[in-house]
N, C-alpha and C positions, 0 to 999 in steps of 0.2 A: 478414539475421536467421534464426535457427533457425526451421525450419517445426515447426508444432505437434505433427506426427506424430514427428518427431525428438526432441522435447523429451519428448514422452510415453515414448518408447523409452527415453530416459536415465534415465527417473526410476524411482519405487519406490512401494509404497503399504503404509501400516501402519494398523491398526485403533485407533481412538480412540472409546471409548463406543458399541460397536458400530456404528460407521460408517467407512467406507473413506476413507483421506486419502492424497491424492498428494503426495509429496516429492521433492525431487531435491539431491543433494549432490556437492560436486566440489572437487577441490584438498586440499593440503595446507597446514600452517601454523597460525596461530590463526584460531579459528573467526569467521565473518561472517554474521551472521542477517539475510536479506532479507525483509520483510512487504510484501506488494503491497497493492493498494487495490482499490476498487468501481467498476465492477462485474466485474472482469476477474482476474487471476489470477497466478500466479509466472511465466508466459511474458514479462509485463511486462518480466522482466530480462534476457532473452534477449540482447538487444544488447551489455549491458555484462558479462554473465555471464563470458564468457572472459577478459578482463582482471582481473576481481575473483579469478577462481578460479587465475588464475596467481601471485598471492599471497598468497590466503589458501585456508582452508577454508570453502566457501562454502554455505549450507544455506538451503532453502526449502522451502515449502509451499504448496497451493492450500489456503486455510482454509475449514472447512466451509461449503457454502453456494455455492462459488465455483468455478470452473474446471472440472478433472477429479476432485475430489473430491465425496463425497456430498452431495446437496441434501436432504435429508429434510424435507417438508412440516410435519412435528409438531415439529421442533428448535425450542427457544427460544433464537434468535439474539439474540448481544450481542458487546460488545467484551470483557467479561468470560469469557465461554466462549471467545473465541478466544485470550484471553492463557492461558488454563488449557490449551488445544491446545498452543500454543506452548511452555508450560511440559513438558508429556508429551513433545513432540518432541525437545526439547533433552536431555530425562533418557534418551530411548530412544538418542540419539546421544552420550551421555555427556560433555556439554557442560556447564562449570560456569563458566567465563569465556567473554565474547564480545563484540563489537561488534555494532550493530545500523543497517541501512538501512532507512527505511520511506518510503512514499508513500500520500498520501490517506487513506482509511480505516484502512490500515495504520499511519497515524501516532498513531491514537487507541491502536489496540493498544500499539504500543511506549510511549506515554505510561504506560497500564496497567502494562506490565512494569516501566519504570521506578519507577513509585509502589509496586511490591512488592520492588525489587531490594533485596539486601542485599549488593551488591559483585559481582555476577557481569556485569554492565554496564560496559565498560571506556569505552565512546565511543558515541555517536548522531549518526546524519545523518539530517535529514528532508529529503524532496522534498516538493512543492506537495501541500497538503491542510489539512483544519480542526483545524490546532493551536489556534485559539481560537476556541470558537462564535462570538463576536460578529463576527468578521470573515470567516465563512464564507458565500459566496454560491451555494447550490444551483441549479441550473439548473430551470425551471419543470418538466420532466418528472420531476425528484427531488421536488420538493415533491408532486406530485400522486400520486405511488408511495407517498409516506409520509403523506398523507393517507387518511381513511376510504374515499375512492374507489380506493385503490391496487391492490384485487384485481381491479376491472373495468378499471382502466388497463392493468393487467398482461397482461391476458385479449387487449387489442389491439393491444399492442406488437408492433412489426415492425422488420425490418432496416431501413429506411427511417427512423423515427422515433430509432432507435438510432446511425444514421449522422448523422442531422443533429444531434442532440446532441453526439454526438464533434466533429463539425467544429467546433462552435460554440465548443470548449474548446480547439483546436489552435492552435497558432502559425501562423507563416509557412511552416515545411515543408510542403509537402502530405503529406497522409495518404495514404498508398498504399492501396489498394482490399485489397489481400491481407491486410494488417496489420489493415484494419477488419472483414473478414470473420473472421479468427482471431478478433479481440476479440469479436464478436457470438458466435461458435460457444462461446467461453468462458463468455460472459455468458449465454446462453439455452440452451445444451445440458443434457441430463440436467434437464429440468423448471425451469429455472433461472428464468423469468420468472416463475411460480405464487410463488416465496419472497420475489422481489426487495422487495416491500413490508415484508417482515418484515426482511430486512436492512438496509433504510433506517430502521429504529429506532434506527442509530447517530446520527442528528442530535438526536433527543431526549436520549440518552445523554449526549451530549457536553454540553449544557445540565446536564442533573442533577448531573454529576459535574465540573463544570468546574473547581472548586477544586482536586481532586484531581489533574485529568490537566495543567492549566494550571501547579499549583504544581511538577509533576514536572518540567517544563522550568524554570521561574523559579528553582527552589531546586536545580536538577541540580549534583550535586559532580563530574560527571565532562565533558570535553569534548563539545561540541554543535554541530552545523554546520547551516546550511538552506541547500540549494541550490534556487532558486525561479524557473520560468520566469514572467517578469514578464507576459508577454501572456496568461495566462491569466484569464478573469474570476470564476473560482471562488475561486481563493486565489493571486492572482498578486502584483502591485506591492502591493495594498492588505495584503496578508497580511505581506510584507515590512516595510511601514510599522508595523505593529501587534508585530510581532517584535521590531524595534529598540528600539518603546517601553517593552516590558515585559523582555527579556531584555537584560542588559548584564554585561559587553562582549559585543556581538552578532556570530557569527562568520555571514556570509551570503554566499554567491555567487549574483549576479544574472544571470540568462541573458536577454538582451534577445532577442524575436521567439518565445521558446519559451512553449509554453501548459501544460496541465495536465500532461503525460506526459513530463517532460523527459529522462528515460532512455531514451524511446521516439525522441523528436523530434530530441535533441541527445546521444545516448550517448558521443561521445568527450569533450565537455565536461565530462558530468555524472562519466565514469569518472575523467577528471582531478582533479576536486573531491574525488571520494570518496576516491581514493587517496592523494593530498596529505594529506588531512585525518587519514586513519587514520596515514598514517605520520609526522605530526610528534608529537615527544613530549607536547604538550598543556599 
């Protein structure tokens, strides 16, 4: 998997609302937008990036408050704002039609983009994440960070607590120390811990906007696929069951023994599922 230094060196930055945003693009062909999850960044896609870029023009950013992008304390973080950022990025790249692949927090951003869509999105693929607020099971640490105690909890967060939480949501594949350290650097760097309680406002947003965001999938006029690591306690097998109940006919790829980060844990299986889906006529 590409090192974070190499990932950073092969990317670029642009300014949005006065803040510096990291972006990365590669490949030719039809555009494919990648939307990362919480609390990490676009580096999550590094293991499957080469295979995607061999077929598509792949585009990704670190959303504001994440990874290598700016993490201003005074920003009003929201899924809506992140969708605005992606629209600005797509306009900058002169993209008018695209496919989307999203994970975790990024699922909600993609759902908002779908809710706004007027024919730009041609297909959508989702990985583990809170597509339906009633089936999202956040970790205890996430609940604490999202509570009034969040700023205090964030102040005392450490690599050890982060590692423990990540290991709880991982599947049977061992979590390499180097990958875990990179994820911690992306989440905590540039004052990231201080804004984490604000970022976690997305859980309440999902409840407030459930009708809009769930409706965007249930009523979608484009092909959609869910690729899910079943061993994930946050959004694993129970998410698949809810997806099948609400979305029909449901296109689902189930990955046994895989946890919350399927694109990192089982990159070949995820790349196969993504590429075969996007290559199909729908």
